[in-house]
C-alpha positions as CSV (number, residue, x, y, z in Angstrom):
1,A,47.3,108.6,19.5
2,E,46.5,104.8,20.0
3,Q,43.1,103.7,19.7
4,T,41.6,101.9,22.8
5,S,39.9,98.2,22.0
6,E,36.8,100.1,23.1
7,Q,37.3,102.9,20.4
8,K,38.0,100.2,17.7
9,S,34.9,98.2,18.8
10,A,32.8,101.1,18.4
11,E,34.3,101.9,14.9
12,V,33.6,98.3,13.6
13,I,29.8,98.5,15.2
14,A,29.7,102.0,13.3
15,V,30.8,100.5,9.9
16,D,28.5,97.6,10.3
17,E,25.2,99.7,11.2
18,A,26.5,102.0,8.1
19,L,26.7,99.0,5.9
20,S,23.4,97.7,7.0
21,R,21.7,101.0,6.0
22,L,23.4,101.1,2.8
23,A,22.1,97.3,2.3
24,A,18.5,98.5,3.1
25,L,19.1,101.8,0.6
26,D,20.8,100.0,-2.1
27,P,21.7,96.5,-2.0
28,R,23.6,96.2,-5.0
29,K,26.0,99.0,-3.8
30,S,26.3,97.3,-0.4
31,Q,27.3,94.0,-2.4
32,I,30.2,95.9,-4.3
33,V,31.5,97.2,-1.2
34,E,31.5,93.6,0.3
35,L,33.2,92.1,-2.6
36,R,35.6,95.2,-3.0
37,Y,36.5,95.9,0.5
38,F,35.9,93.0,2.1
39,G,36.6,90.3,-0.5
40,G,39.5,92.5,-2.1
41,L,38.0,91.6,-5.6
42,S,39.2,93.8,-8.3
43,V,36.5,96.1,-10.4
44,E,36.5,93.4,-13.3
45,E,36.4,90.5,-10.7
46,S,33.5,92.3,-9.1
47,A,31.8,93.0,-12.4
48,E,32.3,89.6,-13.6
49,L,30.7,88.0,-10.4
50,L,27.6,90.5,-10.5
51,G,27.2,90.6,-14.2
52,L,27.7,94.2,-14.8
53,S,30.1,96.3,-16.6
54,S,33.3,97.6,-15.0
55,R,32.2,101.1,-15.4
56,T,28.9,100.4,-13.3
57,I,30.9,98.9,-10.7
58,K,33.6,102.2,-10.7
59,R,30.6,104.5,-10.6
60,E,28.8,102.5,-7.7
61,W,31.8,101.9,-5.6
62,R,32.7,105.6,-5.7
63,W,28.9,106.5,-4.6
64,A,29.0,104.0,-1.7
65,R,32.4,105.0,-0.6
66,A,31.4,108.5,-0.6
67,W,28.0,107.8,1.1
68,L,29.9,105.8,3.6
69,Y,32.3,108.3,4.5
70,R,29.6,110.7,5.0
71,E,27.6,108.4,7.2
72,L,30.5,107.5,9.3
73,G,31.6,111.2,9.4
74,E,28.2,111.9,11.0
75,E,28.3,109.4,13.3
76,R,31.8,110.7,14.7
77,S,30.5,114.1,15.1
78,G,26.9,113.2,16.3
């Protein structure tokens, strides 16, 4: 089923609010999400920009994605 523009707007707001909560909880993970998801940077590019190892970026990216998935899932069901 197609989403209405109202549903899409609500999803954008939910994502923005979840990212704000993540930034308050862990600014570095929030920054990694912004670079990887919104900026389209690779793991290596993100690591170089932030002065971190690729392994750290991968680990924190996985954690942040799981956290956001859980947060957004709770908003849909709540």
